[in-house]
C-alpha positions as CSV (number, residue, x, y, z in Angstrom):
1,M,-36.9,49.5,-35.0
2,F,-36.5,50.3,-39.1
3,T,-39.6,52.5,-39.2
4,Q,-38.4,54.3,-36.3
5,M,-35.3,55.2,-37.5
6,F,-36.9,55.8,-40.7
7,T,-39.4,58.3,-39.8
8,R,-36.6,60.1,-37.9
9,R,-34.8,60.1,-40.5
10,S,-37.6,61.7,-42.8
11,L,-38.4,64.4,-40.1
12,T,-34.3,65.4,-40.1
13,A,-34.7,65.9,-43.9
14,I,-38.0,67.9,-43.6
15,A,-36.7,70.1,-41.1
16,L,-33.6,70.5,-42.9
17,T,-35.0,71.5,-45.8
18,A,-37.1,74.1,-44.5
19,S,-34.5,75.4,-42.5
20,L,-32.3,76.0,-45.7
21,A,-35.2,77.0,-47.7
22,A,-35.6,79.9,-45.2
23,S,-32.3,81.2,-44.9
24,L,-31.9,80.8,-49.2
25,A,-35.0,83.0,-49.0
26,G,-33.3,85.9,-46.9
27,A,-29.6,85.4,-48.6
28,N,-31.2,85.6,-52.3
29,A,-33.6,88.7,-51.5
30,Q,-33.2,91.3,-54.1
31,T,-31.7,94.8,-53.2
32,P,-34.1,97.4,-54.0
33,A,-33.7,100.1,-56.8
34,P,-31.9,103.2,-56.0
35,G,-34.5,105.3,-55.6
36,A,-37.2,103.1,-54.4
37,A,-38.9,102.7,-51.0
38,P,-37.7,100.0,-49.0
39,A,-40.0,96.7,-49.2
40,A,-41.5,95.4,-46.1
41,P,-39.9,92.3,-45.2
42,K,-41.2,88.9,-46.1
43,P,-42.5,86.6,-43.5
44,V,-40.3,83.6,-43.0
45,V,-42.5,80.9,-43.8
46,T,-41.6,77.5,-42.5
47,A,-42.6,74.1,-42.3
48,P,-45.0,73.1,-39.3
49,A,-43.4,71.0,-37.2
50,V,-44.1,67.6,-37.6
51,T,-44.2,65.0,-34.4
52,A,-43.5,61.2,-34.4
53,P,-46.5,59.3,-34.5
54,A,-48.0,58.6,-31.1
55,V,-48.5,55.1,-31.9
56,K,-45.4,52.6,-31.5
57,P,-44.5,50.8,-35.2
58,P,-45.3,47.4,-35.2
59,A,-41.3,45.5,-34.3
60,V,-39.7,44.3,-37.1
61,T,-37.9,40.9,-36.9
62,A,-34.5,39.7,-38.6
63,P,-35.2,37.3,-41.1
64,T,-34.7,33.7,-40.0
65,I,-32.2,31.5,-41.8
66,T,-33.0,27.9,-42.4
67,A,-30.7,25.4,-43.8
68,P,-31.5,24.2,-47.1
69,A,-33.6,21.2,-47.3
70,A,-32.0,18.0,-47.4
71,E,-31.9,16.0,-50.8
72,T,-35.2,13.9,-51.1
73,R,-35.4,10.6,-52.5
74,V,-38.2,9.4,-54.1
75,M,-38.8,5.8,-52.5
76,K,-40.2,3.1,-55.1
77,P,-42.8,1.0,-53.4
78,A,-41.8,-2.3,-52.3
79,V,-41.3,-4.7,-55.0
80,Q,-44.1,-7.5,-54.8
81,P,-42.0,-11.2,-55.4
82,V,-42.9,-12.5,-58.3
83,V,-44.2,-15.8,-58.3
84,D,-43.7,-18.4,-61.1
85,I,-47.2,-20.0,-61.6
86,N,-45.5,-23.2,-63.2
87,T,-43.5,-24.2,-59.9
88,A,-45.0,-22.0,-57.0
89,D,-46.6,-24.5,-54.0
90,K,-50.5,-24.5,-53.3
91,A,-49.4,-21.9,-50.0
92,T,-47.6,-19.7,-52.4
93,L,-50.3,-19.4,-54.4
94,E,-52.9,-19.1,-51.9
95,K,-51.1,-15.8,-50.4
96,L,-51.9,-13.8,-53.6
97,K,-55.2,-11.7,-53.5
98,G,-57.9,-13.6,-54.9
99,I,-56.3,-16.8,-54.6
100,G,-58.0,-19.3,-52.7
101,P,-57.3,-23.2,-52.3
102,A,-59.9,-24.0,-54.9
103,R,-58.3,-21.8,-57.7
104,A,-54.4,-22.5,-56.2
105,D,-55.6,-26.2,-57.1
106,A,-56.7,-25.3,-60.6
107,I,-53.7,-23.2,-61.2
108,I,-51.5,-26.3,-60.2
109,K,-53.4,-28.4,-62.5
110,G,-53.4,-26.6,-65.3
111,R,-49.7,-26.8,-65.4
112,P,-47.1,-26.0,-67.5
113,Y,-48.6,-22.5,-68.9
114,K,-46.8,-20.5,-71.7
115,G,-47.6,-17.3,-70.5
116,K,-49.6,-15.9,-67.7
117,D,-52.3,-14.3,-69.2
118,E,-53.4,-18.2,-69.5
119,L,-54.8,-18.1,-66.7
120,V,-57.8,-15.6,-68.2
121,E,-57.7,-18.1,-71.2
122,K,-58.4,-21.3,-69.4
123,K,-60.7,-19.8,-67.2
124,I,-58.8,-20.7,-64.1
125,L,-59.0,-16.7,-62.8
126,P,-61.6,-14.0,-64.0
127,Q,-60.3,-11.3,-65.9
128,S,-60.5,-9.0,-62.5
129,V,-58.6,-11.0,-60.9
130,Y,-55.9,-11.4,-63.4
131,D,-55.8,-7.7,-63.7
132,G,-55.1,-7.2,-59.7
133,L,-52.2,-10.2,-59.9
134,K,-50.4,-9.6,-63.1
135,D,-47.9,-7.5,-62.1
136,E,-47.1,-10.5,-59.4
137,L,-47.2,-13.3,-61.8
138,V,-44.6,-14.5,-64.4
139,A,-44.8,-18.1,-66.2
140,R,-41.5,-19.4,-66.3
141,Q,-40.2,-22.0,-69.1
142,K,-37.9,-24.9,-68.2
143,N,-35.0,-24.6,-70.0
């Protein structure tokens, strides 16, 4: 629709310009000098007729208005419960990844711990298992 309206206005402007130019050419003609032979009338030049294109222009759709996006909140991952290696029972220790019955018994037997890194120092856990669990473990001291 916008394209059709633009094309019609353009064609109208061209036709009016050509018409105005033709009428001005006739009105601004100089009068011949006295005694001079009258000049032959000049042919009026008009712009060729412009027709609308045969192809229908594509339809223009109105822009869609969307509501602003709702505020997005970054969710923190669920916090793993921290397990105190100085007080946890065997069943709680076995729920941890990489800890089976034998390692749970070894952790209980090696108590008390001053720090969770003692699990590696005392060779109860290999470094690779400890690295996967260190954020879930704590070694709290008795008061």
